[in-house]
VEXDREN-2710 file (C-alpha; in Angstrom, 1 decimal):
% VEXDREN-2710
k/r/px/py/pz
1/UNK/-46.1/-74.4/-87.9
2/UNK/-45.3/-76.8/-85.1
3/UNK/-43.4/-77.7/-82.0
4/UNK/-40.0/-78.7/-83.3
5/UNK/-39.0/-80.9/-80.4
6/UNK/-41.8/-83.5/-81.0
7/UNK/-41.7/-83.2/-84.7
8/UNK/-38.1/-84.1/-85.3
9/UNK/-37.7/-86.5/-82.4
10/UNK/-40.3/-89.0/-83.5
11/UNK/-39.8/-88.8/-87.3
12/UNK/-43.3/-87.8/-88.0
13/UNK/-45.7/-88.9/-90.7
14/UNK/-47.6/-85.8/-91.9
15/UNK/-50.6/-84.9/-93.8
16/UNK/-50.0/-84.3/-97.5
17/UNK/-53.3/-84.9/-99.2
18/UNK/-54.7/-82.2/-101.4
19/UNK/-58.2/-83.5/-100.7
20/UNK/-60.9/-81.3/-99.4
21/UNK/-64.3/-81.9/-97.9
22/UNK/-67.4/-79.7/-98.4
23/UNK/-69.8/-79.9/-95.6
24/UNK/-73.2/-78.2/-95.8
25/UNK/-76.6/-78.3/-94.1
26/UNK/-79.7/-79.3/-96.0
27/UNK/-80.5/-75.6/-96.2
28/UNK/-78.2/-73.6/-98.5
29/UNK/-75.1/-73.1/-100.5
30/UNK/-74.6/-70.2/-102.9
31/UNK/-74.4/-72.6/-105.8
32/UNK/-77.6/-74.4/-104.8
33/UNK/-79.6/-71.3/-104.0
34/UNK/-80.5/-71.0/-107.7
35/UNK/-82.3/-74.4/-107.6
36/UNK/-83.8/-74.2/-104.2
37/UNK/-87.2/-72.6/-103.4
38/UNK/-87.9/-74.2/-100.0
39/UNK/-85.4/-75.4/-97.4
40/UNK/-85.9/-77.3/-94.2
41/UNK/-83.7/-77.0/-91.1
42/UNK/-82.2/-74.2/-89.1
43/UNK/-78.7/-74.5/-90.4
44/UNK/-77.8/-77.3/-88.0
45/UNK/-75.7/-80.3/-88.8
46/UNK/-76.3/-82.8/-86.0
47/UNK/-79.3/-84.6/-84.7
48/UNK/-78.7/-83.1/-81.3
49/UNK/-79.5/-79.6/-82.8
50/UNK/-83.3/-79.8/-83.0
51/UNK/-86.1/-77.3/-83.4
52/UNK/-89.9/-77.5/-84.0
53/UNK/-91.3/-76.9/-87.4
54/UNK/-94.1/-74.3/-87.8
55/UNK/-93.7/-71.7/-90.6
56/UNK/-91.5/-70.3/-93.4
57/UNK/-90.7/-66.8/-94.5
58/UNK/-89.5/-65.8/-98.0
59/UNK/-86.3/-63.7/-98.0
60/UNK/-84.4/-62.0/-100.8
61/UNK/-80.7/-62.5/-100.7
62/UNK/-78.2/-60.6/-102.8
63/UNK/-74.8/-62.2/-103.3
64/UNK/-72.4/-60.6/-105.8
65/UNK/-74.5/-60.2/-109.0
66/UNK/-77.1/-62.8/-108.2
67/UNK/-80.5/-62.2/-106.7
68/UNK/-82.0/-65.4/-105.3
69/UNK/-85.5/-65.9/-103.9
70/UNK/-85.2/-68.2/-100.9
71/UNK/-87.8/-69.6/-98.6
72/UNK/-85.9/-70.0/-95.3
73/UNK/-87.2/-72.1/-92.5
74/UNK/-87.2/-70.2/-89.3
75/UNK/-88.2/-73.2/-87.3
76/UNK/-87.7/-76.4/-89.1
77/UNK/-87.1/-80.1/-88.8
78/UNK/-83.8/-81.4/-87.6
79/UNK/-81.4/-81.9/-90.5
80/UNK/-78.3/-83.9/-91.2
81/UNK/-75.0/-82.8/-92.7
82/UNK/-74.4/-83.5/-96.4
83/UNK/-70.7/-84.4/-97.0
84/UNK/-69.3/-84.1/-100.4
85/UNK/-65.8/-85.6/-100.8
86/UNK/-63.7/-85.6/-103.8
87/UNK/-62.1/-88.8/-105.1
88/UNK/-58.5/-88.0/-104.0
89/UNK/-57.1/-89.6/-100.8
90/UNK/-58.6/-87.8/-97.8
91/UNK/-56.5/-86.8/-94.8
92/UNK/-59.1/-84.8/-92.9
93/UNK/-60.3/-85.4/-89.4
94/UNK/-64.0/-85.4/-88.6
95/UNK/-64.9/-82.4/-86.5
96/UNK/-68.1/-83.3/-84.6
97/UNK/-70.8/-80.7/-84.3
98/UNK/-68.7/-78.3/-86.3
99/UNK/-71.7/-76.4/-87.7
100/UNK/-73.0/-75.7/-84.2
101/UNK/-69.6/-74.7/-82.9
102/UNK/-69.1/-72.3/-85.8
103/UNK/-72.4/-70.5/-85.2
104/UNK/-71.7/-70.2/-81.5
105/UNK/-68.2/-68.9/-82.1
106/UNK/-69.0/-66.5/-85.0
107/UNK/-72.4/-65.5/-83.7
108/UNK/-73.9/-65.7/-87.2
109/UNK/-75.9/-68.1/-89.3
110/UNK/-73.5/-70.4/-91.1
111/UNK/-74.7/-71.5/-94.5
112/UNK/-71.8/-73.9/-95.3
113/UNK/-68.1/-74.4/-94.8
114/UNK/-65.3/-76.0/-96.7
115/UNK/-62.3/-77.8/-95.1
116/UNK/-59.0/-78.7/-96.6
117/UNK/-55.7/-79.8/-95.0
118/UNK/-52.9/-77.3/-94.4
119/UNK/-50.3/-79.2/-92.5
120/UNK/-47.4/-80.8/-94.5
121/UNK/-45.4/-83.8/-93.3
122/UNK/-43.5/-82.9/-90.1
123/UNK/-45.1/-79.4/-89.8
124/UNK/-47.4/-80.2/-86.8
125/UNK/-46.9/-83.5/-85.1
126/UNK/-49.3/-83.1/-82.2
127/UNK/-52.1/-81.3/-84.0
128/UNK/-53.7/-80.9/-87.4
129/UNK/-54.3/-77.6/-89.2
130/UNK/-57.1/-77.3/-91.7
131/UNK/-58.1/-74.2/-93.7
132/UNK/-61.8/-73.4/-93.3
133/UNK/-63.9/-71.2/-95.6
134/UNK/-67.2/-70.3/-94.1
135/UNK/-70.2/-68.8/-95.8
136/UNK/-72.1/-66.6/-93.4
137/UNK/-75.6/-65.1/-93.7
138/UNK/-75.7/-61.5/-92.4
139/UNK/-78.6/-61.2/-90.0
140/UNK/-79.5/-57.6/-91.0
141/UNK/-78.9/-57.4/-94.7
142/UNK/-79.2/-61.1/-95.7
143/UNK/-76.0/-60.8/-97.7
144/UNK/-73.6/-63.7/-97.8
145/UNK/-70.1/-63.1/-96.5
146/UNK/-67.1/-65.4/-96.8
147/UNK/-64.7/-65.8/-93.8
148/UNK/-61.4/-67.6/-94.2
149/UNK/-60.1/-69.3/-91.1
150/UNK/-57.8/-72.0/-89.8
151/UNK/-59.0/-74.6/-87.4
152/UNK/-56.6/-76.5/-85.2
153/UNK/-57.5/-79.9/-83.8
154/UNK/-55.8/-82.9/-82.2
155/UNK/-54.3/-85.2/-84.8
156/UNK/-56.3/-88.2/-83.7
157/UNK/-59.3/-89.4/-81.7
158/UNK/-57.3/-89.9/-78.5
159/UNK/-54.9/-87.3/-77.1
160/UNK/-52.2/-87.7/-74.4
161/UNK/-52.1/-85.6/-71.3
162/UNK/-49.1/-83.6/-72.5
163/UNK/-50.8/-82.8/-75.9
164/UNK/-54.0/-81.9/-74.0
165/UNK/-51.9/-79.4/-72.0
166/UNK/-50.4/-78.0/-75.1
167/UNK/-53.8/-77.5/-76.7
168/UNK/-55.1/-75.8/-73.5
169/UNK/-52.1/-73.6/-73.5
170/UNK/-52.8/-72.3/-76.9
171/UNK/-56.5/-71.8/-76.2
172/UNK/-55.7/-69.9/-73.0
173/UNK/-53.1/-67.7/-74.8
174/UNK/-55.7/-66.4/-77.3
175/UNK/-58.7/-66.3/-75.0
176/UNK/-57.2/-65.0/-71.8
177/UNK/-53.6/-63.8/-72.2
178/UNK/-54.0/-61.7/-75.4
179/UNK/-57.1/-59.9/-74.1
180/UNK/-55.3/-59.2/-70.8
181/UNK/-52.4/-57.6/-72.7
182/UNK/-54.8/-55.6/-74.9
183/UNK/-56.7/-54.4/-71.8
184/UNK/-53.4/-53.5/-70.1
185/UNK/-52.3/-51.4/-73.1
186/UNK/-55.7/-49.7/-73.2
187/UNK/-55.6/-48.9/-69.5
188/UNK/-52.1/-47.5/-70.0
189/UNK/-53.3/-45.3/-72.8
190/UNK/-50.7/-46.7/-75.3
191/UNK/-51.3/-45.1/-78.7
192/UNK/-53.0/-47.6/-81.1
193/UNK/-50.1/-47.2/-83.5
194/UNK/-47.7/-48.4/-80.7
195/UNK/-49.7/-51.4/-79.5
196/UNK/-48.5/-55.0/-80.2
197/UNK/-49.8/-56.4/-83.4
198/UNK/-48.1/-59.8/-83.5
199/UNK/-51.0/-62.3/-83.1
200/UNK/-53.6/-63.7/-85.5
201/UNK/-57.2/-62.9/-84.7
202/UNK/-59.0/-65.5/-82.4
203/UNK/-62.6/-66.5/-83.1
204/UNK/-63.3/-69.2/-80.6
205/UNK/-62.3/-72.6/-79.1
206/UNK/-63.6/-75.6/-77.3
207/UNK/-61.8/-78.2/-75.2
208/UNK/-64.4/-80.9/-75.6
209/UNK/-68.0/-81.6/-76.6
210/UNK/-68.6/-82.0/-72.8
211/UNK/-68.8/-78.4/-71.4
212/UNK/-67.9/-79.8/-68.0
213/UNK/-64.5/-81.1/-69.1
214/UNK/-61.5/-78.9/-68.2
215/UNK/-58.9/-80.5/-70.3
216/UNK/-58.7/-80.9/-74.1
217/UNK/-59.7/-84.2/-75.7
218/UNK/-60.0/-85.4/-79.3
219/UNK/-63.0/-83.1/-80.0
220/UNK/-61.0/-79.9/-79.1
221/UNK/-61.0/-77.1/-81.7
222/UNK/-59.4/-73.7/-82.0
223/UNK/-60.6/-71.2/-84.7
224/UNK/-58.0/-68.6/-85.8
225/UNK/-57.8/-66.1/-88.6
226/UNK/-56.2/-67.5/-91.8
227/UNK/-53.2/-65.2/-92.0
228/UNK/-52.2/-66.8/-95.4
229/UNK/-55.4/-65.3/-96.9
230/UNK/-54.1/-61.9/-95.8
231/UNK/-50.8/-62.5/-97.7
232/UNK/-48.7/-63.6/-94.6
233/UNK/-46.3/-66.5/-95.2
234/UNK/-43.8/-68.6/-93.4
235/UNK/-40.3/-69.1/-94.8
236/UNK/-39.1/-72.6/-95.8
237/UNK/-37.8/-74.9/-93.1
238/UNK/-34.2/-74.3/-94.1
239/UNK/-34.6/-70.5/-94.8
240/UNK/-33.6/-67.8/-92.4
241/UNK/-34.7/-64.2/-91.8
242/UNK/-32.8/-61.3/-93.4
243/UNK/-31.8/-58.2/-91.4
244/UNK/-35.0/-56.2/-91.8
245/UNK/-37.2/-59.2/-91.1
246/UNK/-35.2/-59.9/-87.9
247/UNK/-35.6/-56.3/-86.8
248/UNK/-39.4/-56.4/-87.5
249/UNK/-39.8/-59.6/-85.4
250/UNK/-37.6/-58.3/-82.6
251/UNK/-39.9/-55.2/-82.3
252/UNK/-42.9/-57.5/-81.6
253/UNK/-40.9/-59.8/-79.3
254/UNK/-39.6/-56.8/-77.2
255/UNK/-43.2/-55.5/-76.8
256/UNK/-44.5/-58.9/-75.7
257/UNK/-41.7/-59.3/-73.1
258/UNK/-42.0/-55.7/-71.9
259/UNK/-45.8/-55.6/-71.6
260/UNK/-45.8/-58.9/-69.6
261/UNK/-43.2/-57.5/-67.2
262/UNK/-44.9/-54.1/-66.9
263/UNK/-48.3/-55.8/-66.3
264/UNK/-46.8/-57.8/-63.4
265/UNK/-45.3/-54.7/-61.9
266/UNK/-48.1/-52.2/-62.5
267/UNK/-51.3/-54.3/-62.4
268/UNK/-50.3/-57.4/-60.4
269/UNK/-53.9/-58.4/-59.8
270/UNK/-54.5/-58.7/-63.6
271/UNK/-51.2/-60.5/-64.1
272/UNK/-51.5/-63.1/-61.4
273/UNK/-55.2/-63.8/-62.1
274/UNK/-55.2/-63.8/-65.9
275/UNK/-51.7/-64.4/-67.2
276/UNK/-49.5/-66.1/-64.6
277/UNK/-51.8/-69.2/-64.1
278/UNK/-51.2/-70.3/-67.7
279/UNK/-47.5/-69.5/-68.0
280/UNK/-45.9/-72.4/-66.2
281/UNK/-45.3/-75.3/-68.6
282/UNK/-42.7/-77.9/-67.7
283/UNK/-40.9/-80.6/-69.6
284/UNK/-41.7/-84.2/-69.0
285/UNK/-38.6/-85.6/-67.2
286/UNK/-38.0/-88.5/-69.5
287/UNK/-38.6/-86.3/-72.6
288/UNK/-36.1/-83.8/-71.3
289/UNK/-33.4/-86.5/-70.8
290/UNK/-34.0/-87.6/-74.4
291/UNK/-33.3/-84.1/-75.6
292/UNK/-30.2/-83.9/-73.4
293/UNK/-28.9/-87.2/-74.8
294/UNK/-29.4/-85.9/-78.4
295/UNK/-27.5/-82.7/-77.5
296/UNK/-24.6/-84.7/-75.9
297/UNK/-24.3/-86.9/-79.0
298/UNK/-24.1/-83.8/-81.2
299/UNK/-21.7/-81.8/-78.9
300/UNK/-19.3/-84.8/-78.6
301/UNK/-18.3/-84.1/-82.2
302/UNK/-16.8/-80.7/-81.2
303/UNK/-13.1/-81.8/-81.2
304/UNK/-13.4/-83.5/-84.5
305/UNK/-15.5/-80.8/-86.1
306/UNK/-13.4/-77.9/-84.9
307/UNK/-9.8/-79.2/-84.5
308/UNK/-8.4/-75.7/-84.1
309/UNK/-10.7/-75.0/-81.0
310/UNK/-8.6/-74.8/-77.8
311/UNK/-9.0/-77.4/-75.1
312/UNK/-9.9/-74.6/-72.7
313/UNK/-12.7/-73.5/-75.0
314/UNK/-14.0/-77.1/-75.4
315/UNK/-13.9/-77.5/-71.6
316/UNK/-15.8/-74.2/-71.1
317/UNK/-18.5/-75.3/-73.5
318/UNK/-18.8/-78.7/-71.8
319/UNK/-19.2/-76.9/-68.4
320/UNK/-21.8/-74.6/-69.8
321/UNK/-23.8/-77.5/-71.3
322/UNK/-23.7/-79.2/-68.0
323/UNK/-25.0/-76.1/-66.3
324/UNK/-27.8/-75.8/-68.9
325/UNK/-28.8/-79.4/-68.1
326/UNK/-29.1/-78.7/-64.4
327/UNK/-31.0/-75.5/-65.1
328/UNK/-33.5/-77.3/-67.3
329/UNK/-33.9/-80.1/-64.8
330/UNK/-34.7/-77.6/-62.1
331/UNK/-37.2/-75.9/-64.4
332/UNK/-38.9/-79.3/-65.0
333/UNK/-39.9/-79.5/-61.4
334/UNK/-40.2/-75.8/-60.4
335/UNK/-41.0/-72.5/-62.1
336/UNK/-38.5/-69.7/-62.5
337/UNK/-38.8/-67.1/-59.7
338/UNK/-40.0/-63.6/-60.3
339/UNK/-37.1/-61.3/-61.3
340/UNK/-37.0/-58.0/-63.1
341/UNK/-36.5/-60.0/-66.3
342/UNK/-38.8/-63.0/-66.1
343/UNK/-41.6/-62.7/-68.6
344/UNK/-43.6/-64.6/-71.2
345/UNK/-41.3/-67.1/-72.8
346/UNK/-42.5/-68.5/-76.2
347/UNK/-39.8/-71.2/-76.2
348/UNK/-40.0/-72.2/-79.8
349/UNK/-39.3/-69.2/-82.0
350/UNK/-38.2/-70.5/-85.4
351/UNK/-39.1/-69.8/-89.0
352/UNK/-42.1/-72.1/-89.2
353/UNK/-43.7/-70.4/-86.1
354/UNK/-43.4/-66.9/-87.5
355/UNK/-45.3/-65.4/-90.5
356/UNK/-44.3/-62.2/-92.3
357/UNK/-46.0/-59.9/-94.8
358/UNK/-43.8/-57.8/-96.9
359/UNK/-45.0/-54.3/-97.7
360/UNK/-41.6/-53.0/-98.6
361/UNK/-37.9/-53.4/-97.8
362/UNK/-37.8/-51.5/-94.4
363/UNK/-38.6/-53.0/-91.0
364/UNK/-41.5/-50.6/-90.6
365/UNK/-43.2/-52.1/-93.7
366/UNK/-42.9/-55.7/-92.6
367/UNK/-45.8/-57.1/-90.7
368/UNK/-45.4/-60.1/-88.3
369/UNK/-47.5/-62.8/-86.8
370/UNK/-46.1/-65.1/-84.2
371/UNK/-47.7/-68.6/-84.0
372/UNK/-47.8/-71.8/-82.1
373/UNK/-48.4/-70.9/-78.5
374/UNK/-48.4/-74.5/-77.2
375/UNK/-45.3/-74.7/-74.9
376/UNK/-44.8/-71.2/-73.6
377/UNK/-43.3/-70.8/-70.2
378/UNK/-42.2/-68.1/-67.7
379/UNK/-38.5/-67.2/-67.7
380/UNK/-36.0/-64.5/-68.7
381/UNK/-36.6/-62.5/-71.8
382/UNK/-33.0/-63.4/-72.8
383/UNK/-33.8/-67.0/-73.6
384/UNK/-36.3/-66.1/-76.4
385/UNK/-34.0/-63.2/-77.6
386/UNK/-30.7/-65.1/-77.9
387/UNK/-32.3/-68.3/-79.3
388/UNK/-34.2/-66.3/-81.9
389/UNK/-31.3/-64.3/-83.1
390/UNK/-28.6/-67.0/-83.1
391/UNK/-30.8/-69.6/-84.8
392/UNK/-33.0/-67.7/-87.1
393/UNK/-30.9/-64.8/-88.6
394/UNK/-29.1/-65.3/-91.8
395/UNK/-25.4/-66.0/-91.0
396/UNK/-24.0/-63.0/-92.8
397/UNK/-26.4/-60.7/-91.1
398/UNK/-25.8/-62.4/-87.7
399/UNK/-22.0/-61.9/-88.0
400/UNK/-22.4/-58.3/-89.1
401/UNK/-25.3/-57.1/-87.0
402/UNK/-25.5/-59.2/-83.8
403/UNK/-24.9/-56.2/-81.5
404/UNK/-27.3/-54.1/-83.6
405/UNK/-30.0/-56.7/-83.1
406/UNK/-29.5/-56.6/-79.3
407/UNK/-29.5/-52.8/-79.2
408/UNK/-32.6/-52.6/-81.3
409/UNK/-34.5/-55.1/-79.1
410/UNK/-33.4/-53.1/-76.1
411/UNK/-34.6/-49.8/-77.6
412/UNK/-38.1/-51.3/-78.4
413/UNK/-38.3/-52.9/-74.9
414/UNK/-37.2/-49.6/-73.2
415/UNK/-39.7/-47.6/-75.3
416/UNK/-42.6/-49.9/-74.4
417/UNK/-41.8/-49.6/-70.7
418/UNK/-41.8/-45.8/-70.9
419/UNK/-45.1/-45.9/-72.9
420/UNK/-46.9/-47.7/-70.1
421/UNK/-45.1/-45.5/-67.4
422/UNK/-43.3/-48.4/-65.8
423/UNK/-40.0/-47.9/-63.9
424/UNK/-37.0/-48.3/-66.1
425/UNK/-34.3/-48.5/-63.5
426/UNK/-33.7/-52.2/-64.1
427/UNK/-33.7/-51.9/-67.9
428/UNK/-30.7/-49.9/-68.9
429/UNK/-28.7/-51.4/-71.7
430/UNK/-25.9/-52.4/-69.3
431/UNK/-28.2/-54.3/-67.0
432/UNK/-30.0/-56.0/-69.7
433/UNK/-26.8/-56.9/-71.5
434/UNK/-25.6/-58.5/-68.2
435/UNK/-28.8/-60.6/-68.1
436/UNK/-28.3/-61.6/-71.8
437/UNK/-24.7/-62.8/-71.2
438/UNK/-25.9/-64.8/-68.2
439/UNK/-28.7/-66.5/-69.9
440/UNK/-27.0/-67.0/-73.3
441/UNK/-24.6/-69.3/-71.5
442/UNK/-27.5/-71.5/-70.4
443/UNK/-29.1/-71.3/-73.9
444/UNK/-26.2/-72.9/-75.6
445/UNK/-27.6/-76.4/-75.1
446/UNK/-30.9/-75.4/-76.8
447/UNK/-29.0/-74.0/-79.8
448/UNK/-26.9/-77.2/-80.1
449/UNK/-30.1/-79.2/-79.7
450/UNK/-31.8/-77.5/-82.7
451/UNK/-28.7/-77.9/-84.8
452/UNK/-28.8/-81.6/-83.9
453/UNK/-32.5/-81.7/-85.0
454/UNK/-31.5/-80.0/-88.3
455/UNK/-28.8/-82.6/-89.0
456/UNK/-31.3/-85.4/-88.3
457/UNK/-33.9/-83.8/-90.6
458/UNK/-31.6/-83.0/-93.4
459/UNK/-30.0/-86.5/-93.6
460/UNK/-33.4/-88.1/-93.2
461/UNK/-34.8/-86.1/-96.1
462/UNK/-31.8/-87.1/-98.2
463/UNK/-33.0/-90.7/-97.7
464/UNK/-30.0/-91.9/-95.9
465/UNK/-30.9/-95.4/-94.6
466/UNK/-31.0/-95.4/-90.8
467/UNK/-32.3/-97.1/-87.7
468/UNK/-32.6/-94.1/-85.4
469/UNK/-31.2/-90.7/-84.3
470/UNK/-27.8/-92.1/-83.3
471/UNK/-27.1/-93.0/-86.9
472/UNK/-27.9/-89.6/-88.2
473/UNK/-25.9/-87.8/-85.5
474/UNK/-22.9/-90.1/-86.2
475/UNK/-22.7/-88.9/-89.8
476/UNK/-20.6/-85.9/-90.9
477/UNK/-22.2/-82.6/-90.1
478/UNK/-23.8/-81.1/-93.3
479/UNK/-22.1/-77.8/-94.4
480/UNK/-25.2/-75.7/-93.8
481/UNK/-25.3/-76.7/-90.1
482/UNK/-21.5/-76.6/-89.8
483/UNK/-21.5/-73.0/-90.9
484/UNK/-24.1/-71.9/-88.3
485/UNK/-22.4/-74.0/-85.6
486/UNK/-19.2/-72.2/-86.2
487/UNK/-20.9/-68.8/-86.3
488/UNK/-22.6/-69.4/-83.0
489/UNK/-19.3/-70.6/-81.3
490/UNK/-17.4/-67.6/-82.8
491/UNK/-20.0/-65.0/-81.6
492/UNK/-20.2/-66.6/-78.2
493/UNK/-16.5/-66.3/-77.8
494/UNK/-16.4/-62.8/-79.2
495/UNK/-19.1/-61.5/-76.8
496/UNK/-17.9/-63.2/-73.7
497/UNK/-20.7/-65.8/-73.6
498/UNK/-18.0/-68.6/-73.5
END
């Protein structure tokens, strides 16, 4: 999972260690219960977490087939964390006051937790993902439960202002925007079977150890459900979604877009107080110009790569790319205005930011989780839709089913608007197709940019010696990219986007 712009642009160095760290308080782990009669501490892991010692109470705890007699300190001395680290190279970041944070977020006694790295090289440049297995003591039954989570933290002690903004975006998405969407569905009496189910469960977050800080720093943490433990999986970086997977994802995307628009129209107070304040993320100007330069370098190869393309078509593409540049430059200084079609814009929908769970071969049996809400924005639904379909569908399915994909998205969007009793006058297929054609022209630059990223990544992974991006972009275009580039150009021409 990760924001592809940063990941490819800076040729990241990732985290590949298989090491894990086992952190526990002086109190208890299931393995050590057998040998422990009296424990001291109140399941805290920092000297700042202090209580006063007075008495102990024996408790019987049943875990699996074991019955353990434990004397648990209700009010004990302050305790320190014990850290057990294996001998393999360790690429884990220290998470300060993690035990306290877990108990506050989960609202249960935490016995111990185990961390291990998740991110692979290039997967998540700005942040680090670690899997987290937490042992919890149930307050009523004194049974021990295991909770499998993922924690997301900055990938270093210091954090830039742009990365801080990205982290805050993700926290606000799960803590504010998702609850607002769920409340809106509930208020509209949307049947539970028809409600959006595209997000992993959120357990808690912090921006800093300082509760007065309003921006994320190096101690920021987000706790999310570990979808992998529920048999969700991402495709490989070079893989693409098949027809049924595309349709399953489009169903969730259409619901997200439609619900945001409907909330703005039907419950504007909720939208403008809960959702809108977090939607407006802008590119850094210099970063945007770097992306534009990469795209120009890639697009300049059009005449050589496609010698049979007419001069007229080449000139039209050049004009549309220039229009895209101006549009993005305007969006870097001002937000998109409200229109019938402006909505939540994920902005980075590719295979590593979407997890699927196969229950069968039909779209109804495929479950979907959309990830990485770091750089979302506010703009037309057509930007997410056209980028996702053109970049992520298998080429054969894209060639055969492009119109089917658009029609299916529209049917799900339209149905969602009717479920919440929102006016559908602006959302006929003809009107939405007009919006799609208009925004697809502006989205061509982004599609070319991601193809350029792919070329850089493929050649870099093939260990071609280089000094920078220009070298990779000057090389012949790999066939896998050439085929998609041709498919995009052909479908753009066929559907009147060029």
